[in-house]
C-alpha positions in Angstrom: -104.2 143.2 -294.8 -101.2 144.2 -297.0 -100.5 142.2 -300.1 -97.9 140.0 -299.7 -98.2 139.4 -296.0 -99.8 135.8 -295.2 -99.1 135.8 -291.5 -100.9 133.5 -289.2 -101.6 136.3 -286.6 -103.6 136.2 -283.5 -106.1 138.9 -283.6 -105.8 139.6 -279.7 -102.0 140.0 -280.1 -102.7 142.6 -283.1 -105.2 144.7 -281.0 -103.0 144.8 -277.7 -100.2 145.9 -279.8 -102.3 148.8 -281.3 -103.6 149.6 -277.5 -99.8 149.9 -276.5 -98.9 151.9 -279.4 -101.7 154.6 -278.9 -103.4 154.0 -282.2 -107.2 154.0 -282.9 -108.9 150.5 -282.7 -110.0 150.2 -286.1 -109.2 148.5 -289.2 -106.8 151.2 -290.1 -105.0 150.9 -286.7 -104.4 147.1 -287.1 -103.2 147.7 -290.5 -100.6 150.1 -289.3 -99.5 147.6 -287.0 -99.4 144.9 -289.6 -97.4 147.7 -292.0 -94.6 148.3 -289.2 -94.3 144.7 -289.0 -93.6 144.2 -292.4 -91.3 147.3 -292.9 -89.1 146.4 -289.8 -86.5 149.1 -288.9 -87.6 151.9 -286.7 -91.1 151.2 -286.9 -90.7 148.0 -285.4 -88.2 148.8 -283.0 -91.2 151.0 -281.4 -93.9 148.3 -281.5 -91.1 146.2 -279.4 -90.0 148.9 -277.4 -93.3 150.3 -276.3 -95.0 146.8 -276.0 -92.1 145.3 -273.9 -94.5 145.4 -271.2 -96.8 143.0 -272.9 -94.5 140.2 -272.1 -96.7 138.4 -269.5 -100.1 139.3 -271.7 -99.0 138.0 -275.1 -99.5 134.6 -275.8 -96.0 132.5 -274.9 -95.2 130.7 -278.4 -94.2 133.0 -281.5 -95.5 132.6 -285.5 -92.3 133.3 -287.4 -92.6 134.9 -290.9 -90.0 135.0 -293.8 -89.4 137.7 -296.2 -86.4 136.8 -298.3 -84.1 139.5 -299.7 -85.2 140.7 -303.4 -88.3 139.3 -303.4 -91.6 138.1 -301.1 -93.3 134.9 -301.1 -95.5 132.9 -298.9 -93.9 130.6 -296.7 -94.8 127.7 -294.2 -95.3 129.6 -290.7 -93.2 127.7 -287.9 -93.3 128.0 -284.5 -90.3 128.4 -282.2 -90.1 127.9 -278.3 -91.3 130.4 -275.7 -88.7 133.5 -275.3 -89.2 136.6 -273.0 -88.4 139.1 -275.8 -90.7 139.9 -278.7 -88.2 141.7 -280.9 -87.8 140.6 -284.8 -84.5 138.9 -285.6 -82.7 138.8 -288.9 -82.1 135.4 -290.2 -80.1 134.2 -293.0 -80.3 135.8 -296.3 -82.1 138.7 -294.9 -85.0 136.8 -293.6 -87.0 139.0 -290.6 -89.0 136.6 -287.7 -92.1 137.7 -286.3 -93.0 136.9 -282.9 -96.9 137.5 -282.7 -98.8 134.4 -281.1 -99.2 130.8 -280.5 -100.7 128.4 -282.7 -104.5 127.8 -281.8 -106.6 124.8 -283.4 -108.6 127.9 -285.0 -105.4 128.7 -287.2 -104.6 124.6 -287.9 -108.7 124.8 -289.2 -108.0 128.0 -291.5 -104.3 126.7 -292.9 -105.6 122.9 -293.6 -109.6 124.4 -294.7 -111.4 122.0 -292.0 -113.7 123.4 -289.4 -112.3 123.8 -286.1 -114.3 121.2 -284.6 -113.2 118.4 -287.1 -109.6 119.8 -286.0 -110.3 119.2 -282.5 -112.0 115.9 -283.0 -108.8 114.6 -285.2 -106.5 115.8 -282.6 -108.3 113.7 -279.8 -108.1 110.7 -282.2 -112.1 110.6 -282.4 -113.2 107.8 -284.2 -115.6 109.9 -286.5 -112.8 111.8 -288.2 -111.0 109.6 -291.0 -107.5 108.2 -290.8 -106.2 110.3 -293.8 -107.8 113.6 -292.2 -106.4 112.6 -289.0 -102.9 112.3 -290.3 -103.1 115.3 -292.3 -104.3 117.6 -288.8 -101.5 115.8 -287.2 -98.7 116.5 -289.6 -99.7 120.2 -289.8 -99.7 120.5 -285.9 -96.4 119.1 -285.8 -95.0 121.4 -288.9 -96.7 124.7 -287.1 -95.7 123.7 -283.6 -99.3 123.5 -282.3 -99.5 122.9 -278.5 -102.9 122.4 -276.8 -103.8 124.8 -274.4 -104.3 122.7 -271.2 -105.6 125.5 -268.9 -108.4 126.3 -271.4 -109.3 122.8 -271.9 -109.4 122.0 -267.9 -111.9 125.1 -267.9 -114.3 123.6 -270.7 -114.0 119.9 -269.5 -113.1 119.9 -266.2 -110.6 117.2 -266.7 -106.8 117.6 -266.2 -106.6 114.9 -268.8 -103.7 113.2 -266.7 -103.2 110.1 -264.7 -101.2 109.9 -261.5 -98.8 106.8 -260.7 -98.2 106.5 -257.3 -95.3 104.4 -256.0 -93.4 103.8 -252.9 -90.1 103.3 -253.8 -88.4 103.8 -257.4 -85.8 101.3 -256.8 -87.5 98.3 -257.5 -86.1 96.8 -260.8 -89.7 95.8 -261.8 -90.9 99.4 -261.9 -88.8 101.1 -265.2 -90.4 98.9 -267.9 -93.9 99.1 -266.1 -93.7 102.7 -265.9 -92.6 103.1 -269.4 -95.6 101.0 -270.7 -98.0 103.3 -268.5 -96.8 106.1 -270.3 -96.8 104.7 -273.5 -100.4 103.5 -273.4 -101.6 107.0 -271.4 -100.3 108.7 -274.5 -102.0 106.5 -277.0 -105.0 107.4 -275.2 -104.7 111.0 -275.0 -103.8 111.3 -271.5 -100.5 112.9 -269.7 -98.9 110.6 -266.8 -97.4 112.2 -263.2 -95.1 110.2 -261.4 -95.7 110.5 -257.6 -93.5 109.3 -254.7 -96.4 108.2 -252.1 -96.7 110.8 -249.3 -96.6 108.5 -246.5 -93.5 107.3 -247.8 -91.8 110.8 -248.1 -93.0 112.4 -245.3 -94.0 115.6 -247.0 -96.9 117.1 -246.4 -96.8 119.3 -249.7 -96.7 116.0 -251.7 -100.2 115.3 -250.9 -101.5 118.5 -253.0 -100.2 116.4 -255.9 -102.7 114.1 -255.4 -105.7 116.6 -255.6 -108.0 115.9 -258.6 -107.4 119.2 -260.0 -103.9 118.0 -261.1 -104.8 114.4 -262.1 -107.8 113.0 -262.9 -107.4 109.5 -261.3 -104.8 107.7 -259.9 -102.9 104.3 -260.2 -101.2 103.0 -256.7 -98.6 100.7 -256.9 -97.7 101.1 -253.4 -101.0 100.4 -251.5 -101.3 98.9 -248.2 -104.1 97.9 -245.7 -103.4 100.6 -243.4 -102.2 103.3 -246.0 -103.6 106.8 -245.0 -102.7 108.0 -248.7 -105.4 105.5 -250.0 -107.8 106.2 -247.5 -107.8 110.2 -248.0 -107.9 109.5 -251.8 -110.9 107.1 -251.4 -113.0 109.7 -249.1 -112.9 111.9 -251.9 -114.1 109.6 -254.5 -111.2 110.0 -256.9 -111.2 107.2 -259.2 -108.1 104.9 -258.8 -106.7 101.4 -259.8 -105.1 99.3 -257.4 -101.8 97.9 -259.3 -100.8 94.4 -257.8 -102.2 95.6 -254.5 -105.3 95.2 -252.8 -106.7 96.8 -249.6 -109.1 95.2 -247.6 -112.8 97.0 -247.3 -111.9 99.0 -250.2 -114.3 99.2 -253.4 -111.8 100.1 -256.2 -110.6 98.4 -259.7 -107.8 96.4 -259.2 -105.1 94.3 -261.5 -103.2 91.9 -260.3 -101.2 88.7 -260.8 -102.7 85.7 -259.1 -100.1 85.6 -256.2 -101.7 82.8 -254.1 -101.1 80.3 -257.3 -97.6 81.8 -257.7 -96.9 80.6 -253.6 -98.3 77.3 -254.7 -96.0 76.7 -257.6 -92.8 77.6 -255.4 -94.0 74.9 -252.7 -94.6 72.3 -255.3 -91.3 72.9 -257.0 -89.1 73.2 -253.5 -90.8 70.1 -252.2 -90.2 68.1 -255.6 -86.9 68.6 -255.4 -86.7 67.1 -251.8 -86.5 70.5 -249.8 -88.4 69.9 -246.4 -86.7 72.9 -244.4 -87.9 75.9 -246.1 -87.8 79.6 -245.2 -89.4 82.7 -246.5 -88.3 86.6 -246.5 -91.2 88.7 -247.5 -93.2 91.9 -246.6 -95.4 92.8 -243.8 -98.8 91.1 -243.8 -100.6 94.4 -244.6 -99.1 94.2 -248.0 -101.9 92.2 -249.7 -99.6 90.4 -252.8 -96.6 89.6 -250.0 -99.6 88.0 -248.0 -100.9 86.3 -250.8 -98.0 84.8 -252.1 -97.0 83.4 -248.4 -100.6 81.9 -247.8 -100.4 80.3 -251.3 -97.2 78.7 -250.0 -98.5 77.4 -246.8 -101.5 75.9 -248.2 -99.2 74.0 -250.7 -97.1 72.7 -247.9 -100.1 71.6 -245.7 -101.5 69.9 -248.6 -97.9 68.1 -248.5 -98.2 67.5 -244.8 -95.6 70.0 -244.1 -95.5 73.3 -242.6 -93.8 76.7 -242.4 -92.6 77.5 -238.9 -92.3 80.6 -237.7 -88.7 80.8 -236.8 -88.1 80.4 -240.5 -90.0 83.5 -241.5 -88.3 86.8 -241.7 -90.5 89.9 -242.6 -89.1 93.7 -243.4 -89.1 96.7 -246.1 -88.5 95.9 -249.6 -84.5 97.3 -249.9 -81.3 95.6 -250.3 -80.2 96.2 -246.8 -83.3 94.9 -245.1 -83.1 91.5 -247.5 -79.5 91.3 -246.3 -80.4 91.6 -242.7 -83.1 88.8 -243.1 -80.9 86.6 -244.8 -77.9 86.8 -242.6 -80.6 86.1 -239.8 -82.0 82.7 -241.6 -78.6 81.6 -242.9 -77.3 81.8 -239.2 -79.5 79.4 -237.9 -79.2 75.4 -236.7 -80.1 73.6 -238.6 -79.8 76.1 -241.7 -82.9 76.3 -244.1 -81.9 74.4 -247.3 -84.4 76.4 -249.4 -85.5 80.4 -249.4 -88.8 81.4 -250.8 -88.6 85.5 -251.2 -91.8 87.4 -252.1 -89.9 89.6 -254.5 -86.9 89.3 -256.7 -85.2 91.9 -254.9 -85.3 89.8 -251.4 -83.5 87.3 -253.7 -80.9 89.2 -254.6 -80.3 90.2 -251.3 -80.5 86.4 -250.1 -78.0 85.8 -252.9 -75.6 88.3 -251.9 -75.9 87.2 -248.1 -74.8 83.5 -249.0 -72.0 84.7 -251.4 -70.8 86.8 -248.3 -71.1 83.8 -246.2 -69.5 81.2 -248.2 -72.8 79.3 -249.0 -72.9 77.8 -252.5 -76.0 78.1 -254.7 -77.6 75.9 -255.6 -75.4 73.2 -254.1 -75.9 74.2 -250.3 -78.8 76.6 -250.7 -81.5 76.7 -253.0 -83.3 80.4 -253.6 -86.5 81.4 -255.5 -87.9 85.1 -255.9 -91.1 86.6 -257.5 -91.5 88.7 -260.4 -88.9 87.6 -262.9 -87.6 91.0 -263.3 -84.8 91.5 -265.9 -82.0 91.1 -263.5 -83.2 87.9 -262.9 -82.3 86.8 -266.6 -79.1 87.7 -266.2 -76.4 84.8 -266.7 -74.6 85.8 -263.7 -77.7 85.9 -261.2 -80.2 83.0 -263.4 -82.6 83.4 -260.8 -85.8 80.9 -260.3 -88.5 83.1 -260.0 -92.1 83.4 -260.6 -92.9 85.2 -263.9 -95.7 88.0 -263.3 -96.5 90.1 -266.8 -95.9 93.1 -265.0 -95.7 95.4 -268.0 -98.7 94.1 -269.1 -100.7 94.6 -266.0 -99.3 98.0 -265.8 -100.9 98.9 -269.3 -104.1 97.1 -268.6 -104.6 99.2 -265.2 -104.4 102.6 -267.4 -107.2 101.1 -269.7 -109.2 100.5 -266.7 -108.6 103.8 -265.1 -109.2 105.6 -268.5 -112.2 103.4 -269.1 -113.5 104.4 -265.5 -112.9 108.4 -266.3 -114.5 108.3 -269.7 -117.2 106.5 -268.6 -116.9 103.6 -270.6 -116.6 100.9 -267.6 -119.2 98.9 -265.4 -120.8 100.5 -262.4 -119.0 97.7 -260.3 -115.6 97.5 -259.6 -113.7 95.2 -261.4 -110.8 92.9 -260.8 -108.4 91.7 -263.3 -105.9 88.6 -262.5 -103.1 87.6 -264.3 -101.9 84.1 -264.4 -98.3 83.6 -263.4 -95.9 80.8 -264.2 -92.7 79.5 -262.4 -89.4 80.0 -264.4 -86.7 77.1 -263.4 -83.2 78.4 -264.1 -80.2 77.9 -262.0 -80.3 78.7 -258.4 -82.7 75.9 -257.2 -81.5 72.2 -257.3 -82.3 69.1 -254.8 -81.0 69.5 -251.2 -77.2 67.9 -250.5 
């Protein structure tokens, strides 16, 4: 290599340039390419002009090498985002930048004086690598702009190192913090995350392809129902999955959920304890397991106190504000009107509060309302909703751990069911009936 030229260069890129320029594939030919790149000017223009057709064949990220006016000195290479052109450009103070190849783990190893295996283990967070070495590798990777070759990794490991998170509706106030927690936990364990709208909800046939195991290694369902064809299709492929806050009858899969039945019992005890006897329910279809369990828990607690939940006081529908408003208006138009409403989600509770406000019904003086979730809006002073708290962000992070443990063969062969406790949070939407 020419004296003073201290580049980290992909050999394949140099060889391709030698071929395009019609030079002999030898040490001398390669030296000629490096000399032209070093000198710049007409020779460099020829390299770029005659290798312009190589755009799709050369690596996509590019090493920058600096030669300052008046003298040469070695400087730490840096890398830019991929560009279509491979022409050199003149930077400040007469510096030239040459775009030759992407940084690999081999380049990192050479730069740090470590073995390629050590660098790879450090980037994966392998316990055999000391924290000092790992930090050194990570800092060098960031400085040099190293990006892992995901396609190559998939060919070797047959793993995408990606998790798919399947949701039915992005509008739930419960989802944003939970998704953020899942993304943070996934990244900490070396996985990427793909957020997927349930194809059953979108009616998008093409969306089903996203659930393919060549795109993601496993799936976390936040939208599973007993009659979900999407879940059944994934189960038939034996793709690893975790059901979050939902269960599916007859399906063998890892589950992470809250104690929904206990939550329903807490609500019934609270309302009956305040003196309510005519209690209504706004919930989802019975095929949604968490709503079903919350309803059943409430019914059991009412029966234990000699009370019942009449069907005329039950409304079920889809989780949307419009659906909640429609169900609430129907209940509040009854004679006699219920004195309290248990909503199986906070979203339904917000709709009931909205409908009551429009109808001039005072909360909690004339109507008590209880939700389930303890989402962030429930804590706002203008809403101040009495609700059942479930630690949903912790549940979401746990679901990621369960799935990755399953993918990495760290889990027991038997499926697991993790249940988180719940608690009632009394705020300003419940009181004794007038």
